[in-house]
NULOZA-50651 format. One record per residue (C-alpha): residue number from 0; residue in one letter; z, x, y. Coordinates in pm, 1 decimal. Each point is the difference from the previous one (the first is absolute). Layout:
<pts>
  resi  resn        pz        px        py
   NUM     A         Z         X         Y
...
</pts>
This chain:
<pts>
  resi  resn        pz        px        py
     0     M   12005.2    9685.2   15073.1
     1     K    -325.2      83.8     247.1
     2     L    -159.2     304.7     -56.3
     3     S    -145.3     204.0     282.7
     4     T    -365.5     127.6      16.1
     5     F    -274.2      84.9     198.9
     6     K    -321.4    -202.4      97.0
     7     K    -334.2      42.7    -224.3
     8     G     -17.4     252.5    -274.4
     9     L     -11.5    -121.2    -358.1
    10     H     205.4      24.0    -330.7
    11     P    -224.0     221.5    -267.1
    12     E     116.8     -70.6    -376.9
    13     D     312.2     168.3     -83.5
    14     Y      70.6     268.4    -277.5
    15     K     286.4     123.9      74.4
    16     Y     144.5    -136.0    -322.2
    17     L    -162.4     303.9    -191.5
    18     S     234.8     244.9     150.6
    19     Q     283.1    -198.3     211.8
    20     D     253.3      60.6    -283.3
    21     Q     -75.9     355.5     -54.5
    22     A     304.2     206.9      83.4
    23     I    -140.8     338.9     187.9
    24     E     -12.3     285.8    -244.6
    25     T      31.8     353.9     158.9
    26     L    -242.8     221.0    -127.2
    27     P      82.6     344.7     -95.2
    28     P    -184.4     288.2     212.2
    29     P    -357.3      27.9     -96.8
    30     D    -165.8     329.7     -87.5
    31     D    -245.3      -3.5     265.5
    32     V     -23.3    -156.7     323.5
    33     Y    -291.1     -23.5     257.7
    34     I     143.1     -66.1     349.2
    35     P    -212.4     -73.9     300.1
    36     V      82.9     170.1     326.4
    37     Q     -71.5    -330.9     188.0
    38     Q     177.8    -327.2     -89.7
    39     H      61.5    -168.6     281.5
    40     I    -160.5    -103.8     346.0
    41     G     -27.9     296.2     286.3
    42     T     -61.5     356.9     -52.3
    43     P     -39.6     136.3    -317.9
    44     C     214.6     276.4    -115.8
    45     E     -90.6     345.4     -85.1
    46     P      94.1     188.6    -348.9
    47     L     288.1     236.4      70.8
    48     V      -6.7     110.1    -363.1
    49     K    -252.7     221.3    -158.4
    50     K    -135.9      46.2    -383.3
    51     G     243.2     157.8    -222.3
    52     D     296.5     -80.4     231.6
    53     R     281.3    -169.6    -185.9
    54     V     196.5    -313.8     153.9
    55     K     277.9    -193.7     -66.9
    56     T      50.9    -378.0       9.1
    57     G      29.4    -146.5     343.5
    58     Q    -157.5     330.7     180.8
    59     I    -221.6     -74.9     291.5
    60     I    -355.3     110.2    -114.8
    61     A    -213.2    -157.1     282.3
    62     D      75.9     -58.3     350.7
    63     S    -139.4     -63.2     340.3
    64     S     152.9      73.6     361.1
    65     A    -133.4    -343.8     136.3
    66     Y     232.3    -279.9      67.4
    67     V    -201.0    -248.4    -199.5
    68     S      22.9     134.5    -326.6
    69     A     216.4      47.8    -301.1
    70     P      82.0     304.8    -226.6
    71     V     -79.8      24.3    -366.0
    72     H     203.2     143.2    -258.7
    73     A      18.1     138.7    -346.0
    74     T      68.0    -280.3    -245.5
    75     I      63.1     230.5    -307.5
    76     S     129.3     370.6     -19.6
    77     G    -267.6     233.1    -100.4
    78     T    -296.6     200.8      75.4
    79     V    -280.8     -74.3     239.0
    80     K    -320.6      20.1    -221.2
    81     D    -259.1     -85.6     291.8
    82     I     -65.3    -163.1     294.7
    83     S    -327.4    -160.2     -20.2
    84     K    -161.9    -338.4      50.6
    85     Y      69.5    -248.9    -278.0
    86     Y     -42.2    -383.4     -40.3
    87     H     214.1    -199.4     255.5
    88     P      78.7    -384.6     -80.7
    89     L    -189.8    -100.9     356.1
    90     G    -355.2      91.1    -208.0
    91     M     -48.6     333.5     149.5
    92     R      83.2     356.8    -105.8
    93     E     279.6     164.1     239.8
    94     T     197.4     331.6      32.9
    95     M     301.7     -19.7    -253.7
    96     I     215.8     253.1    -115.8
    97     H      25.1      29.1    -379.5
    98     I     363.5      89.4    -103.9
    99     Q      59.6      64.5    -364.7
   100     R     380.9     -41.0    -143.2
   101     D     149.6     290.9    -148.7
   102     G     358.5     -14.3    -154.3
   103     E     342.1    -139.5     125.8
   104     E     -55.1    -218.4     371.0
   105     E     166.2     167.2     292.9
   106     W      41.3    -205.1     329.9
   107     E     -39.2      93.4     343.7
   108     Y     177.2    -266.8     202.3
   109     L       5.5     -95.8     371.4
   110     E     260.6      72.1     203.5
   111     P     296.3    -199.4     -59.4
   112     I     141.3    -240.5     230.0
   113     D     398.4     -80.2      -7.8
   114     D      26.1    -314.5     158.6
   115     W    -341.6    -196.2     128.4
   116     K     175.3    -223.8     226.8
   117     W     120.8     283.9     208.9
   118     T    -293.6     220.7     -13.3
   119     P    -238.5       7.1     301.9
   120     K    -288.9    -237.6      -9.6
   121     E    -228.1     313.8      44.1
   122     K     111.6     167.6    -325.3
   123     L     -15.6    -304.5    -217.1
   124     L    -374.1      -8.4     124.9
   125     K     -37.3     349.5     -91.0
   126     T     142.6     -52.2    -335.1
   127     I    -251.9    -287.1     -53.1
   128     R    -268.5     168.6      91.3
   129     D      88.4     318.0    -186.3
   130     A      29.7    -241.1    -328.2
   131     G    -377.5     -67.9      62.3
   132     I      76.3    -402.9      22.6
   133     V    -242.7    -244.3      47.6
   134     G     -82.6    -333.0     -22.4
   135     L      12.0     -62.5    -379.8
   136     G    -155.5    -373.1      57.0
   137     G    -347.8     163.0       8.8
   138     A     -70.7      87.4     355.8
   139     T     196.1     335.6     -37.1
   140     F      67.1       9.3     341.9
   141     P     237.3     287.0     104.4
   142     T     355.8    -143.2      13.8
   143     H     172.3     219.3     235.7
   144     V    -249.3    -107.6     275.2
   145     K      28.6    -369.2     -61.4
   146     L     372.4      72.4      38.5
   147     A     -63.9     128.4     348.9
   148     P    -185.8    -223.2     201.3
   149     P     -48.4      69.1     373.8
   150     D     283.5     -37.5     237.8
   151     D    -202.8    -302.3     135.0
   152     R      13.3    -198.4    -283.6
   153     A     283.0    -216.1     -26.2
   154     I      93.8     -26.8    -387.4
   155     D     224.7    -313.5     -87.1
   156     S     -88.6     -64.8    -377.8
   157     F     -45.3     206.6    -318.9
   158     I    -166.8    -181.0    -300.2
   159     L      22.1     113.4    -348.6
   160     N    -318.6     -53.6    -221.9
   161     G      81.7    -126.9    -317.8
   162     V    -311.5    -231.2       2.0
   163     E    -214.0     181.7    -243.6
   164     C    -297.6    -258.6      18.1
   165     E    -274.4     172.9    -243.8
   166     P     -20.1    -225.1    -293.0
   167     Y      67.1     256.0    -259.1
   168     L     286.6     236.0     139.8
   169     T     348.9      18.9     -66.8
   170     A     135.4     310.2     105.7
   171     D     188.3     -80.5     294.4
   172     D     113.3    -336.7    -172.9
   173     R     175.5     219.7    -268.7
   174     L     117.9     255.0     261.5
   175     M     188.0    -244.3     188.2
   176     V     168.9    -167.0    -347.4
   177     E      99.4     373.1     -93.8
   178     E      48.0     190.0     298.0
   179     A     125.5    -272.3     279.8
   180     D     280.6     219.5     117.5
   181     K    -211.6     298.6      92.6
   182     I    -270.7    -225.4     134.9
   183     L     266.9    -159.8     233.0
   184     L     131.5     339.8      94.3
   185     G    -346.3     117.3     115.4
   186     M     -50.7    -321.9     167.9
   187     S     342.3      88.4     180.1
   188     I    -116.1     364.6     104.0
   189     M    -325.0    -118.8     137.4
   190     M     191.2    -295.6     205.5
   191     H     253.2     292.9     145.9
   192     I    -314.0     241.5      83.6
   193     L    -150.4    -337.7     158.6
   194     D     362.4    -111.6     204.3
   195     V    -127.4    -307.5    -162.1
   196     Q     253.0    -284.0     -86.5
   197     K    -234.7    -295.6    -126.2
   198     G    -102.9      88.2    -354.4
   199     Y    -188.5    -256.6    -198.5
   200     I    -123.9      56.4    -381.3
   201     G    -307.7    -165.9     -80.4
   202     I     -53.6     -74.6    -384.4
   203     E    -266.8    -294.1    -144.7
   204     N     148.8    -257.0    -218.8
   205     N    -202.6     127.3    -306.3
   206     K     272.8     301.0     -61.1
   207     P     314.9    -216.7     -50.1
   208     G     181.0     306.2    -149.6
   209     A     -47.0     189.8     305.6
   210     I     109.7    -254.6     231.7
   211     A     324.3     -86.2    -190.5
   212     R      79.4     370.8     -46.2
   213     M     -50.4     132.7     363.2
   214     Q     193.3    -314.8     112.8
   215     K     286.5      83.8    -199.0
   216     R      13.5     347.2     114.0
   217     V     -39.4     -84.6     340.4
   218     V     313.8    -215.7      24.8
   219     E     218.8     202.1    -232.7
   220     L    -107.0     318.1     181.6
   221     G      63.8    -183.4     336.8
   222     Y    -334.0      50.9     151.8
   223     P    -110.7    -221.0     306.8
   224     F    -338.7     -55.2    -133.7
   225     K    -189.7    -305.9     -35.4
   226     M    -153.4    -120.8    -346.4
   227     V    -359.5    -150.8      91.5
   228     P    -132.4    -151.4    -357.5
   229     L    -359.9     -49.3      89.2
   230     K    -314.7    -209.9    -123.6
   231     V    -222.5     168.2    -238.7
   232     K    -308.8      51.9     219.4
   233     Y    -254.3     310.5      -5.5
   234     P      14.9     215.1     195.6
   235     Q     333.5     -69.9     126.3
   236     G     107.8     390.8     -63.2
   237     A    -221.1      87.8     314.5
   238     E     243.4      92.4     301.0
   239     K    -183.5    -266.5     250.4
   240     M      33.6    -306.6    -264.7
   241     L     371.1     127.4    -124.7
   242     I     108.1     -17.3     375.3
   243     Y    -141.0    -324.6      87.7
   244     S     162.6    -146.0    -339.7
   245     V     333.1     133.1      65.1
   246     L      24.4      18.3     382.2
   247     R    -281.6    -249.5     117.3
   248     R    -117.8     295.1     201.8
   249     K    -404.2      53.1      36.2
   250     V    -109.5     338.2      55.6
   251     P    -283.2       1.2     248.9
   252     C    -349.6     154.8    -105.3
   253     G      29.6     384.6      59.0
   254     K     361.2      20.4      -6.8
   255     L     267.4     124.2    -228.2
   256     P     296.8    -187.0    -148.4
   257     M     232.8     220.7     286.9
   258     D    -192.5    -196.9     247.4
   259     V     209.8    -289.3     -95.4
   260     G     305.3     192.4     -48.6
   261     V      -7.4      23.3    -359.1
   262     V     -29.7     266.4    -240.1
   263     V     -72.5     -36.1    -396.8
   264     N      34.0     221.1    -293.6
   265     N     -44.2     -52.4    -373.0
   266     V     285.2     -11.6    -240.3
   267     A    -116.7     323.9    -210.2
   268     T      -5.1     176.8     317.3
   269     A     356.4     -98.7      90.1
   270     Y      96.1     130.2    -339.0
   271     A    -147.8     313.2      33.3
   272     V     148.2      51.3     377.4
   273     A     339.4     -69.4    -176.9
   274     E     -57.7     239.0    -219.3
   275     A    -122.5     268.6     263.4
   276     V     297.0     -71.0     216.7
   277     T     344.4     -11.3    -233.1
   278     E    -160.0     224.8    -326.4
   279     A    -241.3     210.2     184.8
   280     K    -291.8     -61.6    -225.1
   281     P    -367.8      -5.3     119.4
   282     L    -224.1    -223.6     -92.4
   283     I    -149.2     121.6    -324.6
   284     Q     -47.7    -330.3    -213.4
   285     R     -30.7    -349.6      30.9
   286     V      -5.8    -339.4    -203.0
   287     I    -320.4     -87.8    -104.1
   288     T    -107.6    -319.5    -192.2
   289     V    -276.3      51.8    -279.0
   290     T     -74.6    -336.7    -119.9
   291     G    -291.7    -240.4     -71.7
   292     D    -117.5    -187.4    -296.0
   293     G    -219.6     322.0     -57.8
   294     V     307.2     209.0     -47.3
   295     K     187.8     -13.9    -365.0
   296     Q     374.4       8.9     130.0
   297     P      33.7     -65.6     365.2
   298     K     271.4     188.9     194.0
   299     N     179.7     102.0     319.5
   300     L      12.0     392.5     -27.9
   301     M     192.6     243.3     248.1
   302     A    -285.9     275.8      34.0
   303     R     -25.0     322.4     118.7
   304     I    -241.1      18.0     301.6
   305     G    -319.5     187.0    -149.0
   306     T      21.7    -135.6    -324.0
   307     P    -356.9     -74.5    -148.1
   308     F     -49.6    -380.2     -65.1
   309     K     -95.6      49.1    -357.9
   310     E     367.2     136.6     -62.3
   311     L     124.7    -335.8     100.6
   312     F    -217.9    -202.6    -172.2
   313     N      84.1     225.9    -340.6
   314     V     359.1    -107.4      54.2
   315     C    -129.0    -345.5      15.7
   316     G    -155.1      20.5    -333.3
   317     N    -322.1      54.9     183.2
   318     V    -271.0    -260.6      88.4
   319     K    -196.7    -224.1    -216.4
   320     D    -341.9      56.1    -106.1
   321     N    -127.6    -304.9     209.4
   322     V     102.8     115.5     357.1
   323     N    -204.4     -82.4     244.1
   324     R     131.3     161.0     309.3
   325     I     303.8     180.0     120.9
   326     F     108.1       9.5     355.9
   327     M     283.6     164.2     187.2
   328     G     242.7    -223.7     201.7
   329     G    -144.0    -342.9    -126.7
   330     P    -324.0    -188.1     -26.0
   331     M      21.0    -145.2     373.9
   332     M      55.0     304.8     214.2
   333     G     -10.0     284.9    -268.7
   334     M    -282.8     263.3     -70.0
   335     T    -212.8      -8.5    -340.3
   336     Q      76.9     319.8    -192.0
   337     Y    -263.2     174.3    -166.2
   338     H     173.1     320.2    -117.4
   339     L     335.1     -18.2    -168.7
   340     E      95.8     363.4     101.5
   341     S      75.0    -136.2     340.9
   342     P     379.7      55.9      86.2
   343     V     262.4    -232.1      88.7
   344     V      53.2      47.3     380.7
   345     K     241.9    -129.6     238.3
   346     G    -184.4    -317.6      75.1
   347     S     -93.5     -90.1    -368.9
   348     S     241.1    -318.4     -50.3
   349     G    -229.6    -138.3    -294.4
   350     I    -252.6     113.2    -243.7
   351     V    -171.2    -328.1    -149.8
   352     A    -202.8     -13.2    -340.7
   353     V    -202.1    -310.7     -21.0
   354     T    -252.6    -101.3    -273.0
   355     G    -297.7    -179.6       0.1
   356     D     178.6    -352.4     -39.1
   357     L     156.3      50.2     367.8
   358     V    -283.0     195.8     163.3
   359     E    -346.3     -75.7     -34.7
   360     E    -315.1     102.7     183.4
   361     L     -93.3    -269.4     240.1
   362     T    -328.2    -115.4     158.0
   363     T     -18.9       4.8     388.6
   364     F    -155.4    -319.7     129.1
   365     P    -105.3     -75.6     363.6
   366     C     276.9    -130.8     247.5
   367     I      27.6    -392.2      23.0
   368     R     157.7      10.4     332.5
   369     C     323.7    -157.8    -198.5
   370     G     271.9     189.4     240.8
   371     A     213.4      69.5    -351.3
   372     C      48.1     383.8     145.5
   373     V     105.4    -115.0     358.0
   374     L     226.4    -241.6    -119.0
   375     A     135.6     290.1    -226.8
   376     C      17.7     292.9     252.6
   377     P     377.9      26.6     108.2
   378     M    -144.0     191.0     315.7
   379     N    -200.7    -286.3     123.3
   380     L    -338.8     203.0     -20.2
   381     L    -360.4     -92.2     -89.4
   382     P     -26.1     196.7    -311.6
   383     L    -368.6    -115.9     -69.6
   384     R    -118.6     131.5     338.9
   385     L     210.1     363.6     -28.3
   386     S    -177.6      36.3    -336.1
   387     K    -328.7     -38.3     113.0
   388     F      54.9     211.6     316.0
   389     G     108.8     245.3    -229.1
   390     Q    -283.7     -20.2    -199.2
   391     E    -230.4      36.4     286.6
   392     N     187.9     256.1     135.0
   393     M      74.5    -176.5     348.1
   394     A     265.1     206.8     178.6
   395     G      36.9    -219.2     306.8
   396     E      24.9    -313.6    -178.9
   397     L     248.7     126.3    -248.5
   398     E     248.9     125.1     290.3
   399     D     -85.4    -360.5     155.5
   400     Y     113.8    -199.7    -257.6
   401     G     295.4     219.5     -61.4
   402     V     -77.0     159.3    -310.9
   403     S     264.1     238.0      26.9
   404     N     278.8    -270.6     -40.8
   405     C     -89.5     -95.0    -325.4
   406     I     260.8     140.4    -249.8
   407     E    -220.6      13.2    -294.2
   408     C     223.4    -248.5    -214.0
   409     G    -320.9    -113.8    -200.6
   410     C      64.5    -391.4      76.4
   411     C    -322.8     -53.9      93.2
   412     A    -204.2     143.3    -294.4
   413     F     227.5    -173.4    -247.2
   414     A     -42.1    -351.5     199.2
   415     C    -379.6      30.9      24.5
   416     P    -196.3    -235.8    -270.4
   417     A    -280.9     205.4      58.8
   418     N     135.8     344.0    -120.7
   419     I     -80.7     191.1     309.7
   420     P     159.8     326.0     -11.2
   421     L     141.3    -102.0     372.9
   422     V     307.0     272.1      18.8
   423     Q    -227.5     276.1    -128.8
   424     W    -258.3     -44.1     281.3
   425     I     287.4     -43.0     233.0
   426     R     132.1     348.1    -102.4
   427     V    -337.1     146.1      17.7
   428     G     -30.0    -166.3     331.9
   429     K     340.2     192.6     148.2
   430     L    -143.5     301.4    -122.9
   431     R    -332.7     -39.5     184.7
   432     L     210.9     -96.4     320.8
   433     R     209.1     333.7     -38.7
   434     E    -327.1     217.3     -39.0
   435     H    -152.9    -184.4     318.9
   436     Q     311.1      46.2     191.1
   437     A      12.3     362.7     -74.0
   438     K    -336.8      83.0      67.9
   439     T      21.6    -191.1     336.2
   440     A     296.1     228.3      98.1
   441     K    -143.8     306.6     -85.6
   442     E    -341.5     -68.7     227.2
   443     K     254.6     -72.8     228.0
   444     A     177.6     311.3      -3.3
</pts>
């Protein structure tokens, strides 16, 4: 069978075998959680509780009136010990709500829905919003916004993203093997809201167990979904790459999937939607892979949001003495972690500890104009030029050469034989372009 894929990209060495066969282990509620008030793209939430308040599991503790936002819930029952700035996985100190558990768990559920098929779509969207559901593949865009495209965008296809192309992560893989029914139910609910009939499930063929299980349940439950096994290639999990792999549609630069009639959602998001709509459960936990050659016992854990990373490592026998680096999300697009007090957030799909045998400090050499970065870039950009423009703070050139179209997949840096940190400088360039645009807008006002 010929497997579909997209153009360019690359195939990093695969380390999924470390945790692929590890069944999901549900952790008990931790004694302390640190919950950031913003865990999504969009307007930050404001705390709705104060120090000393007692909260229940599932209670909304931070929210915003803005449309592009998602509320934050207490993930344990206990007392608010503090609202202050703590270490965040993205590398800065951010406002978080520290809750300390005290006794038996008490739940505060969402408003129940009797039969979602006969429930107005507006109410379903409100439930998804009230549940705090965002894209759990890492993008963290509020799901209720994604499921309500403008009237002038005709959506005809839905793609369930089960690719999980980062070379270490297996959280989505295990979720598909163990919770296929709930994932397919969530997919059905989202397609119902969008009024879409064509559904596709994209999974790379290095997940044979997930493909077999999802295919089996699609047939047995009578879903009209099409399974699309994909060739293993990074970054196939990115929306634009996945849409091309599955439907052969190209999303133009500066446009969104909805502009070509498609909505894409991750399998973990579908699982969360099913729990919110059919079980009235808000998003308080997620599956996270704890893995790498620096972890003594790699595992897939169902962990409460706000659980410090150090507690996850403790469950996995802790890290080895020769750990060189720790990433949240994986080595390709993940963020290096410097503080294991940082908590699990909605976008935490994995935490990877690697030793010096796999990651070493590299010497950067001058560019030899080999073009490897151009050949690897799935967005057909010129990474070296964008990198130079970022270093030199050349805002006009950054905009002209389409820096905003970079998905920061890291293919360019991975492919570069001179070890130039291309994607890192491109990220700097994006920041400098935003600063320039904000300054220009302010001057014009």
